[in-house]
PDB file with SEQRES, HELIX, SHEET and CRYST1 records, atoms N, CA, C and O in Angstrom:
SEQRES   1 A   67  MET ARG ASP ILE ASN ARG ILE ASP THR LEU LEU ASN GLU          
SEQRES   2 A   67  LEU GLY GLU THR TRP LYS LYS CYS PRO ASP MET ARG PHE          
SEQRES   3 A   67  GLY GLN LEU VAL SER ASN LEU VAL PRO LYS ASP GLY LEU          
SEQRES   4 A   67  SER ASP GLU ALA TRP ILE ARG CYS LEU TRP ASN TRP GLU          
SEQRES   5 A   67  GLU ASP ASN TRP MET GLU ALA ILE LYS ASP PHE GLY ASP          
SEQRES   6 A   67  LYS ILE                                                      
HELIX    1 AA1 ASN A    5  LYS A   19  1                                  15    
HELIX    2 AA2 PHE A   26  LEU A   33  1                                   8    
HELIX    3 AA3 ASP A   41  ASN A   50  1                                  10    
HELIX    4 AA4 GLU A   53  LYS A   66  1                                  14    
CRYST1    1.000    1.000    1.000  90.00  90.00  90.00 P 1           1          
ATOM      1  N   MET A   1      -9.545 -25.414 -23.087  1.00  0.00           N  
ATOM      2  CA  MET A   1     -10.591 -25.021 -22.161  1.00  0.00           C  
ATOM      3  C   MET A   1     -10.061 -25.114 -20.728  1.00  0.00           C  
ATOM      4  O   MET A   1      -9.321 -26.036 -20.383  1.00  0.00           O  
ATOM      5  N   ARG A   2     -10.444 -24.172 -19.930  1.00  0.00           N  
ATOM      6  CA  ARG A   2     -10.010 -24.163 -18.533  1.00  0.00           C  
ATOM      7  C   ARG A   2     -10.740 -25.227 -17.739  1.00  0.00           C  
ATOM      8  O   ARG A   2     -11.846 -25.643 -18.086  1.00  0.00           O  
ATOM      9  N   ASP A   3     -10.104 -25.654 -16.674  1.00  0.00           N  
ATOM     10  CA  ASP A   3     -10.677 -26.677 -15.790  1.00  0.00           C  
ATOM     11  C   ASP A   3     -11.902 -26.116 -15.083  1.00  0.00           C  
ATOM     12  O   ASP A   3     -11.802 -25.144 -14.335  1.00  0.00           O  
ATOM     13  N   ILE A   4     -13.037 -26.715 -15.316  1.00  0.00           N  
ATOM     14  CA  ILE A   4     -14.287 -26.245 -14.729  1.00  0.00           C  
ATOM     15  C   ILE A   4     -14.299 -26.397 -13.206  1.00  0.00           C  
ATOM     16  O   ILE A   4     -15.023 -25.674 -12.521  1.00  0.00           O  
ATOM     17  N   ASN A   5     -13.511 -27.319 -12.674  1.00  0.00           N  
ATOM     18  CA  ASN A   5     -13.472 -27.557 -11.227  1.00  0.00           C  
ATOM     19  C   ASN A   5     -12.856 -26.394 -10.459  1.00  0.00           C  
ATOM     20  O   ASN A   5     -13.034 -26.286  -9.246  1.00  0.00           O  
ATOM     21  N   ARG A   6     -12.143 -25.536 -11.150  1.00  0.00           N  
ATOM     22  CA  ARG A   6     -11.525 -24.384 -10.481  1.00  0.00           C  
ATOM     23  C   ARG A   6     -12.588 -23.468  -9.890  1.00  0.00           C  
ATOM     24  O   ARG A   6     -12.335 -22.769  -8.909  1.00  0.00           O  
ATOM     25  N   ILE A   7     -13.777 -23.472 -10.487  1.00  0.00           N  
ATOM     26  CA  ILE A   7     -14.847 -22.583 -10.032  1.00  0.00           C  
ATOM     27  C   ILE A   7     -15.296 -22.976  -8.629  1.00  0.00           C  
ATOM     28  O   ILE A   7     -15.329 -22.133  -7.733  1.00  0.00           O  
ATOM     29  N   ASP A   8     -15.635 -24.230  -8.432  1.00  0.00           N  
ATOM     30  CA  ASP A   8     -16.080 -24.676  -7.108  1.00  0.00           C  
ATOM     31  C   ASP A   8     -14.978 -24.534  -6.075  1.00  0.00           C  
ATOM     32  O   ASP A   8     -15.241 -24.151  -4.935  1.00  0.00           O  
ATOM     33  N   THR A   9     -13.751 -24.836  -6.460  1.00  0.00           N  
ATOM     34  CA  THR A   9     -12.622 -24.725  -5.537  1.00  0.00           C  
ATOM     35  C   THR A   9     -12.487 -23.288  -5.047  1.00  0.00           C  
ATOM     36  O   THR A   9     -12.352 -23.046  -3.848  1.00  0.00           O  
ATOM     37  N   LEU A  10     -12.522 -22.350  -5.963  1.00  0.00           N  
ATOM     38  CA  LEU A  10     -12.381 -20.939  -5.611  1.00  0.00           C  
ATOM     39  C   LEU A  10     -13.559 -20.470  -4.767  1.00  0.00           C  
ATOM     40  O   LEU A  10     -13.363 -19.807  -3.748  1.00  0.00           O  
ATOM     41  N   LEU A  11     -14.769 -20.803  -5.173  1.00  0.00           N  
ATOM     42  CA  LEU A  11     -15.947 -20.343  -4.435  1.00  0.00           C  
ATOM     43  C   LEU A  11     -16.034 -20.957  -3.043  1.00  0.00           C  
ATOM     44  O   LEU A  11     -16.468 -20.296  -2.100  1.00  0.00           O  
ATOM     45  N   ASN A  12     -15.627 -22.210  -2.911  1.00  0.00           N  
ATOM     46  CA  ASN A  12     -15.616 -22.840  -1.584  1.00  0.00           C  
ATOM     47  C   ASN A  12     -14.621 -22.148  -0.654  1.00  0.00           C  
ATOM     48  O   ASN A  12     -14.930 -21.881   0.508  1.00  0.00           O  
ATOM     49  N   GLU A  13     -13.449 -21.865  -1.160  1.00  0.00           N  
ATOM     50  CA  GLU A  13     -12.427 -21.174  -0.357  1.00  0.00           C  
ATOM     51  C   GLU A  13     -12.912 -19.771   0.023  1.00  0.00           C  
ATOM     52  O   GLU A  13     -12.738 -19.335   1.161  1.00  0.00           O  
ATOM     53  N   LEU A  14     -13.516 -19.076  -0.927  1.00  0.00           N  
ATOM     54  CA  LEU A  14     -14.044 -17.749  -0.646  1.00  0.00           C  
ATOM     55  C   LEU A  14     -15.136 -17.824   0.419  1.00  0.00           C  
ATOM     56  O   LEU A  14     -15.168 -16.998   1.332  1.00  0.00           O  
ATOM     57  N   GLY A  15     -16.021 -18.798   0.310  1.00  0.00           N  
ATOM     58  CA  GLY A  15     -17.095 -18.956   1.283  1.00  0.00           C  
ATOM     59  C   GLY A  15     -16.584 -19.227   2.681  1.00  0.00           C  
ATOM     60  O   GLY A  15     -17.080 -18.653   3.650  1.00  0.00           O  
ATOM     61  N   GLU A  16     -15.592 -20.102   2.792  1.00  0.00           N  
ATOM     62  CA  GLU A  16     -15.022 -20.406   4.113  1.00  0.00           C  
ATOM     63  C   GLU A  16     -14.362 -19.176   4.724  1.00  0.00           C  
ATOM     64  O   GLU A  16     -14.465 -18.946   5.929  1.00  0.00           O  
ATOM     65  N   THR A  17     -13.692 -18.399   3.907  1.00  0.00           N  
ATOM     66  CA  THR A  17     -13.053 -17.179   4.396  1.00  0.00           C  
ATOM     67  C   THR A  17     -14.097 -16.150   4.794  1.00  0.00           C  
ATOM     68  O   THR A  17     -13.957 -15.487   5.822  1.00  0.00           O  
ATOM     69  N   TRP A  18     -15.134 -16.013   3.994  1.00  0.00           N  
ATOM     70  CA  TRP A  18     -16.184 -15.036   4.280  1.00  0.00           C  
ATOM     71  C   TRP A  18     -16.899 -15.372   5.581  1.00  0.00           C  
ATOM     72  O   TRP A  18     -17.313 -14.473   6.312  1.00  0.00           O  
ATOM     73  N   LYS A  19     -17.046 -16.654   5.873  1.00  0.00           N  
ATOM     74  CA  LYS A  19     -17.701 -17.074   7.114  1.00  0.00           C  
ATOM     75  C   LYS A  19     -16.914 -16.645   8.351  1.00  0.00           C  
ATOM     76  O   LYS A  19     -17.480 -16.546   9.440  1.00  0.00           O  
ATOM     77  N   LYS A  20     -15.624 -16.393   8.192  1.00  0.00           N  
ATOM     78  CA  LYS A  20     -14.812 -15.910   9.305  1.00  0.00           C  
ATOM     79  C   LYS A  20     -15.113 -14.450   9.623  1.00  0.00           C  
ATOM     80  O   LYS A  20     -14.813 -13.978  10.719  1.00  0.00           O  
ATOM     81  N   CYS A  21     -15.706 -13.733   8.667  1.00  0.00           N  
ATOM     82  CA  CYS A  21     -16.050 -12.321   8.858  1.00  0.00           C  
ATOM     83  C   CYS A  21     -17.416 -12.062   8.215  1.00  0.00           C  
ATOM     84  O   CYS A  21     -17.513 -11.310   7.245  1.00  0.00           O  
ATOM     85  N   PRO A  22     -18.463 -12.680   8.752  1.00  0.00           N  
ATOM     86  CA  PRO A  22     -19.781 -12.640   8.111  1.00  0.00           C  
ATOM     87  C   PRO A  22     -20.437 -11.265   8.055  1.00  0.00           C  
ATOM     88  O   PRO A  22     -21.371 -11.066   7.278  1.00  0.00           O  
ATOM     89  N   ASP A  23     -19.977 -10.325   8.850  1.00  0.00           N  
ATOM     90  CA  ASP A  23     -20.559  -8.985   8.802  1.00  0.00           C  
ATOM     91  C   ASP A  23     -20.025  -8.168   7.623  1.00  0.00           C  
ATOM     92  O   ASP A  23     -20.543  -7.093   7.323  1.00  0.00           O  
ATOM     93  N   MET A  24     -18.999  -8.679   6.964  1.00  0.00           N  
ATOM     94  CA  MET A  24     -18.420  -7.983   5.832  1.00  0.00           C  
ATOM     95  C   MET A  24     -19.303  -8.191   4.597  1.00  0.00           C  
ATOM     96  O   MET A  24     -19.755  -9.302   4.321  1.00  0.00           O  
ATOM     97  N   ARG A  25     -19.535  -7.111   3.869  1.00  0.00           N  
ATOM     98  CA  ARG A  25     -20.275  -7.220   2.621  1.00  0.00           C  
ATOM     99  C   ARG A  25     -19.350  -7.801   1.549  1.00  0.00           C  
ATOM    100  O   ARG A  25     -18.127  -7.728   1.671  1.00  0.00           O  
ATOM    101  N   PHE A  26     -19.942  -8.378   0.499  1.00  0.00           N  
ATOM    102  CA  PHE A  26     -19.157  -9.025  -0.548  1.00  0.00           C  
ATOM    103  C   PHE A  26     -18.136  -8.068  -1.165  1.00  0.00           C  
ATOM    104  O   PHE A  26     -16.973  -8.426  -1.349  1.00  0.00           O  
ATOM    105  N   GLY A  27     -18.577  -6.858  -1.481  1.00  0.00           N  
ATOM    106  CA  GLY A  27     -17.659  -5.879  -2.068  1.00  0.00           C  
ATOM    107  C   GLY A  27     -16.496  -5.545  -1.152  1.00  0.00           C  
ATOM    108  O   GLY A  27     -15.367  -5.369  -1.609  1.00  0.00           O  
ATOM    109  N   GLN A  28     -16.772  -5.458   0.138  1.00  0.00           N  
ATOM    110  CA  GLN A  28     -15.706  -5.213   1.111  1.00  0.00           C  
ATOM    111  C   GLN A  28     -14.707  -6.355   1.095  1.00  0.00           C  
ATOM    112  O   GLN A  28     -13.495  -6.142   1.089  1.00  0.00           O  
ATOM    113  N   LEU A  29     -15.238  -7.572   1.088  1.00  0.00           N  
ATOM    114  CA  LEU A  29     -14.373  -8.745   1.101  1.00  0.00           C  
ATOM    115  C   LEU A  29     -13.457  -8.753  -0.113  1.00  0.00           C  
ATOM    116  O   LEU A  29     -12.243  -8.910   0.021  1.00  0.00           O  
ATOM    117  N   VAL A  30     -14.026  -8.587  -1.281  1.00  0.00           N  
ATOM    118  CA  VAL A  30     -13.232  -8.625  -2.513  1.00  0.00           C  
ATOM    119  C   VAL A  30     -12.215  -7.492  -2.538  1.00  0.00           C  
ATOM    120  O   VAL A  30     -11.064  -7.698  -2.920  1.00  0.00           O  
ATOM    121  N   SER A  31     -12.634  -6.296  -2.133  1.00  0.00           N  
ATOM    122  CA  SER A  31     -11.685  -5.176  -2.160  1.00  0.00           C  
ATOM    123  C   SER A  31     -10.560  -5.370  -1.160  1.00  0.00           C  
ATOM    124  O   SER A  31      -9.460  -4.857  -1.366  1.00  0.00           O  
ATOM    125  N   ASN A  32     -10.813  -6.101  -0.078  1.00  0.00           N  
ATOM    126  CA  ASN A  32      -9.757  -6.376   0.896  1.00  0.00           C  
ATOM    127  C   ASN A  32      -8.808  -7.475   0.432  1.00  0.00           C  
ATOM    128  O   ASN A  32      -7.715  -7.615   0.980  1.00  0.00           O  
ATOM    129  N   LEU A  33      -9.203  -8.246  -0.557  1.00  0.00           N  
ATOM    130  CA  LEU A  33      -8.342  -9.325  -1.047  1.00  0.00           C  
ATOM    131  C   LEU A  33      -7.217  -8.807  -1.927  1.00  0.00           C  
ATOM    132  O   LEU A  33      -6.133  -9.391  -1.957  1.00  0.00           O  
ATOM    133  N   VAL A  34      -7.461  -7.728  -2.635  1.00  0.00           N  
ATOM    134  CA  VAL A  34      -6.481  -7.209  -3.589  1.00  0.00           C  
ATOM    135  C   VAL A  34      -5.750  -6.035  -2.959  1.00  0.00           C  
ATOM    136  O   VAL A  34      -6.346  -4.982  -2.731  1.00  0.00           O  
ATOM    137  N   PRO A  35      -4.464  -6.205  -2.677  1.00  0.00           N  
ATOM    138  CA  PRO A  35      -3.714  -5.119  -2.038  1.00  0.00           C  
ATOM    139  C   PRO A  35      -3.607  -3.905  -2.957  1.00  0.00           C  
ATOM    140  O   PRO A  35      -3.369  -4.035  -4.158  1.00  0.00           O  
ATOM    141  N   LYS A  36      -3.785  -2.751  -2.380  1.00  0.00           N  
ATOM    142  CA  LYS A  36      -3.708  -1.498  -3.145  1.00  0.00           C  
ATOM    143  C   LYS A  36      -2.243  -1.119  -3.380  1.00  0.00           C  
ATOM    144  O   LYS A  36      -1.887  -0.668  -4.469  1.00  0.00           O  
ATOM    145  N   ASP A  37      -1.407  -1.298  -2.378  1.00  0.00           N  
ATOM    146  CA  ASP A  37       0.045  -1.089  -2.479  1.00  0.00           C  
ATOM    147  C   ASP A  37       0.459   0.093  -3.343  1.00  0.00           C  
ATOM    148  O   ASP A  37       1.342  -0.029  -4.191  1.00  0.00           O  
ATOM    149  N   GLY A  38      -0.181   1.235  -3.124  1.00  0.00           N  
ATOM    150  CA  GLY A  38       0.212   2.443  -3.843  1.00  0.00           C  
ATOM    151  C   GLY A  38      -0.249   2.505  -5.290  1.00  0.00           C  
ATOM    152  O   GLY A  38       0.143   3.414  -6.021  1.00  0.00           O  
ATOM    153  N   LEU A  39      -1.076   1.553  -5.718  1.00  0.00           N  
ATOM    154  CA  LEU A  39      -1.576   1.570  -7.090  1.00  0.00           C  
ATOM    155  C   LEU A  39      -2.619   2.668  -7.251  1.00  0.00           C  
ATOM    156  O   LEU A  39      -3.346   2.991  -6.312  1.00  0.00           O  
ATOM    157  N   SER A  40      -2.684   3.230  -8.435  1.00  0.00           N  
ATOM    158  CA  SER A  40      -3.774   4.155  -8.737  1.00  0.00           C  
ATOM    159  C   SER A  40      -5.067   3.347  -8.785  1.00  0.00           C  
ATOM    160  O   SER A  40      -5.037   2.121  -8.898  1.00  0.00           O  
ATOM    161  N   ASP A  41      -6.184   4.028  -8.700  1.00  0.00           N  
ATOM    162  CA  ASP A  41      -7.466   3.319  -8.776  1.00  0.00           C  
ATOM    163  C   ASP A  41      -7.579   2.531 -10.081  1.00  0.00           C  
ATOM    164  O   ASP A  41      -8.071   1.403 -10.091  1.00  0.00           O  
ATOM    165  N   GLU A  42      -7.129   3.122 -11.159  1.00  0.00           N  
ATOM    166  CA  GLU A  42      -7.204   2.459 -12.465  1.00  0.00           C  
ATOM    167  C   GLU A  42      -6.342   1.200 -12.485  1.00  0.00           C  
ATOM    168  O   GLU A  42      -6.784   0.160 -12.975  1.00  0.00           O  
ATOM    169  N   ALA A  43      -5.139   1.277 -11.968  1.00  0.00           N  
ATOM    170  CA  ALA A  43      -4.250   0.109 -11.940  1.00  0.00           C  
ATOM    171  C   ALA A  43      -4.808  -0.974 -11.021  1.00  0.00           C  
ATOM    172  O   ALA A  43      -4.706  -2.164 -11.319  1.00  0.00           O  
ATOM    173  N   TRP A  44      -5.390  -0.557  -9.915  1.00  0.00           N  
ATOM    174  CA  TRP A  44      -5.968  -1.512  -8.979  1.00  0.00           C  
ATOM    175  C   TRP A  44      -7.142  -2.252  -9.620  1.00  0.00           C  
ATOM    176  O   TRP A  44      -7.271  -3.465  -9.455  1.00  0.00           O  
ATOM    177  N   ILE A  45      -7.986  -1.546 -10.338  1.00  0.00           N  
ATOM    178  CA  ILE A  45      -9.116  -2.165 -11.030  1.00  0.00           C  
ATOM    179  C   ILE A  45      -8.618  -3.133 -12.095  1.00  0.00           C  
ATOM    180  O   ILE A  45      -9.225  -4.183 -12.303  1.00  0.00           O  
ATOM    181  N   ARG A  46      -7.515  -2.795 -12.776  1.00  0.00           N  
ATOM    182  CA  ARG A  46      -6.939  -3.722 -13.752  1.00  0.00           C  
ATOM    183  C   ARG A  46      -6.492  -5.016 -13.084  1.00  0.00           C  
ATOM    184  O   ARG A  46      -6.600  -6.090 -13.675  1.00  0.00           O  
ATOM    185  N   CYS A  47      -5.992  -4.921 -11.859  1.00  0.00           N  
ATOM    186  CA  CYS A  47      -5.625  -6.134 -11.119  1.00  0.00           C  
ATOM    187  C   CYS A  47      -6.852  -7.012 -10.929  1.00  0.00           C  
ATOM    188  O   CYS A  47      -6.797  -8.220 -11.154  1.00  0.00           O  
ATOM    189  N   LEU A  48      -7.956  -6.406 -10.514  1.00  0.00           N  
ATOM    190  CA  LEU A  48      -9.188  -7.166 -10.329  1.00  0.00           C  
ATOM    191  C   LEU A  48      -9.589  -7.871 -11.620  1.00  0.00           C  
ATOM    192  O   LEU A  48     -10.022  -9.023 -11.599  1.00  0.00           O  
ATOM    193  N   TRP A  49      -9.445  -7.192 -12.708  1.00  0.00           N  
ATOM    194  CA  TRP A  49      -9.869  -7.710 -14.002  1.00  0.00           C  
ATOM    195  C   TRP A  49      -8.937  -8.807 -14.508  1.00  0.00           C  
ATOM    196  O   TRP A  49      -9.392  -9.791 -15.090  1.00  0.00           O  
ATOM    197  N   ASN A  50      -7.662  -8.642 -14.294  1.00  0.00           N  
ATOM    198  CA  ASN A  50      -6.671  -9.519 -14.920  1.00  0.00           C  
ATOM    199  C   ASN A  50      -6.207 -10.698 -14.074  1.00  0.00           C  
ATOM    200  O   ASN A  50      -5.560 -11.607 -14.595  1.00  0.00           O  
ATOM    201  N   TRP A  51      -6.519 -10.701 -12.795  1.00  0.00           N  
ATOM    202  CA  TRP A  51      -6.043 -11.794 -11.949  1.00  0.00           C  
ATOM    203  C   TRP A  51      -6.597 -13.134 -12.394  1.00  0.00           C  
ATOM    204  O   TRP A  51      -7.767 -13.248 -12.759  1.00  0.00           O  
ATOM    205  N   GLU A  52      -5.756 -14.129 -12.360  1.00  0.00           N  
ATOM    206  CA  GLU A  52      -6.163 -15.508 -12.623  1.00  0.00           C  
ATOM    207  C   GLU A  52      -6.636 -16.124 -11.312  1.00  0.00           C  
ATOM    208  O   GLU A  52      -6.419 -15.567 -10.236  1.00  0.00           O  
ATOM    209  N   GLU A  53      -7.279 -17.272 -11.415  1.00  0.00           N  
ATOM    210  CA  GLU A  53      -7.825 -17.920 -10.227  1.00  0.00           C  
ATOM    211  C   GLU A  53      -6.753 -18.242  -9.187  1.00  0.00           C  
ATOM    212  O   GLU A  53      -7.021 -18.179  -7.987  1.00  0.00           O  
ATOM    213  N   ASP A  54      -5.549 -18.586  -9.630  1.00  0.00           N  
ATOM    214  CA  ASP A  54      -4.504 -18.883  -8.644  1.00  0.00           C  
ATOM    215  C   ASP A  54      -4.119 -17.634  -7.853  1.00  0.00           C  
ATOM    216  O   ASP A  54      -3.767 -17.735  -6.678  1.00  0.00           O  
ATOM    217  N   ASN A  55      -4.182 -16.448  -8.488  1.00  0.00           N  
ATOM    218  CA  ASN A  55      -3.945 -15.205  -7.755  1.00  0.00           C  
ATOM    219  C   ASN A  55      -5.026 -14.984  -6.708  1.00  0.00           C  
ATOM    220  O   ASN A  55      -4.733 -14.597  -5.577  1.00  0.00           O  
ATOM    221  N   TRP A  56      -6.281 -15.233  -7.087  1.00  0.00           N  
ATOM    222  CA  TRP A  56      -7.394 -15.073  -6.150  1.00  0.00           C  
ATOM    223  C   TRP A  56      -7.284 -16.065  -5.001  1.00  0.00           C  
ATOM    224  O   TRP A  56      -7.505 -15.703  -3.845  1.00  0.00           O  
ATOM    225  N   MET A  57      -6.944 -17.312  -5.310  1.00  0.00           N  
ATOM    226  CA  MET A  57      -6.826 -18.333  -4.258  1.00  0.00           C  
ATOM    227  C   MET A  57      -5.766 -17.928  -3.239  1.00  0.00           C  
ATOM    228  O   MET A  57      -5.980 -18.050  -2.033  1.00  0.00           O  
ATOM    229  N   GLU A  58      -4.647 -17.456  -3.714  1.00  0.00           N  
ATOM    230  CA  GLU A  58      -3.573 -17.029  -2.816  1.00  0.00           C  
ATOM    231  C   GLU A  58      -4.036 -15.864  -1.948  1.00  0.00           C  
ATOM    232  O   GLU A  58      -3.789 -15.841  -0.743  1.00  0.00           O  
ATOM    233  N   ALA A  59      -4.715 -14.890  -2.574  1.00  0.00           N  
ATOM    234  CA  ALA A  59      -5.197 -13.727  -1.827  1.00  0.00           C  
ATOM    235  C   ALA A  59      -6.243 -14.127  -0.793  1.00  0.00           C  
ATOM    236  O   ALA A  59      -6.237 -13.616   0.327  1.00  0.00           O  
ATOM    237  N   ILE A  60      -7.137 -15.036  -1.162  1.00  0.00           N  
ATOM    238  CA  ILE A  60      -8.174 -15.488  -0.243  1.00  0.00           C  
ATOM    239  C   ILE A  60      -7.544 -16.203   0.945  1.00  0.00           C  
ATOM    240  O   ILE A  60      -7.924 -15.963   2.091  1.00  0.00           O  
ATOM    241  N   LYS A  61      -6.589 -17.075   0.678  1.00  0.00           N  
ATOM    242  CA  LYS A  61      -5.930 -17.809   1.765  1.00  0.00           C  
ATOM    243  C   LYS A  61      -5.144 -16.862   2.663  1.00  0.00           C  
ATOM    244  O   LYS A  61      -5.185 -16.993   3.887  1.00  0.00           O  
ATOM    245  N   ASP A  62      -4.432 -15.915   2.071  1.00  0.00           N  
ATOM    246  CA  ASP A  62      -3.671 -14.950   2.871  1.00  0.00           C  
ATOM    247  C   ASP A  62      -4.593 -14.121   3.756  1.00  0.00           C  
ATOM    248  O   ASP A  62      -4.307 -13.910   4.935  1.00  0.00           O  
ATOM    249  N   PHE A  63      -5.688 -13.660   3.192  1.00  0.00           N  
ATOM    250  CA  PHE A  63      -6.639 -12.860   3.965  1.00  0.00           C  
ATOM    251  C   PHE A  63      -7.255 -13.706   5.068  1.00  0.00           C  
ATOM    252  O   PHE A  63      -7.387 -13.242   6.200  1.00  0.00           O  
ATOM    253  N   GLY A  64      -7.631 -14.935   4.757  1.00  0.00           N  
ATOM    254  CA  GLY A  64      -8.215 -15.834   5.745  1.00  0.00           C  
ATOM    255  C   GLY A  64      -7.272 -16.136   6.896  1.00  0.00           C  
ATOM    256  O   GLY A  64      -7.706 -16.288   8.038  1.00  0.00           O  
ATOM    257  N   ASP A  65      -5.992 -16.222   6.599  1.00  0.00           N  
ATOM    258  CA  ASP A  65      -4.995 -16.480   7.639  1.00  0.00           C  
ATOM    259  C   ASP A  65      -4.835 -15.284   8.585  1.00  0.00           C  
ATOM    260  O   ASP A  65      -4.457 -15.449   9.745  1.00  0.00           O  
ATOM    261  N   LYS A  66      -5.122 -14.091   8.084  1.00  0.00           N  
ATOM    262  CA  LYS A  66      -4.933 -12.876   8.882  1.00  0.00           C  
ATOM    263  C   LYS A  66      -6.111 -12.582   9.807  1.00  0.00           C  
ATOM    264  O   LYS A  66      -5.967 -11.843  10.781  1.00  0.00           O  
ATOM    265  N   ILE A  67      -7.274 -13.158   9.505  1.00  0.00           N  
ATOM    266  CA  ILE A  67      -8.442 -12.829  10.313  1.00  0.00           C  
ATOM    267  C   ILE A  67      -8.767 -13.932  11.298  1.00  0.00           C  
ATOM    268  O   ILE A  67      -9.726 -13.816  12.060  1.00  0.00           O  
TER     269      ILE A  67                                                      
END                                                                             
């Protein structure tokens, strides 16, 4: 079973990052976290589906550092 604490950790980090850009809608925020890097729409959506929490944490921190 996965560590249940990962949920709060991820959501807290996401919340802190979102507060830096509060006018952004949730969908905008999430779509800005995953780099498109020339991926087709289908491949990009697979990234959203397949990413593990550590991938999301890294993306959230990177995005937060840029804003």
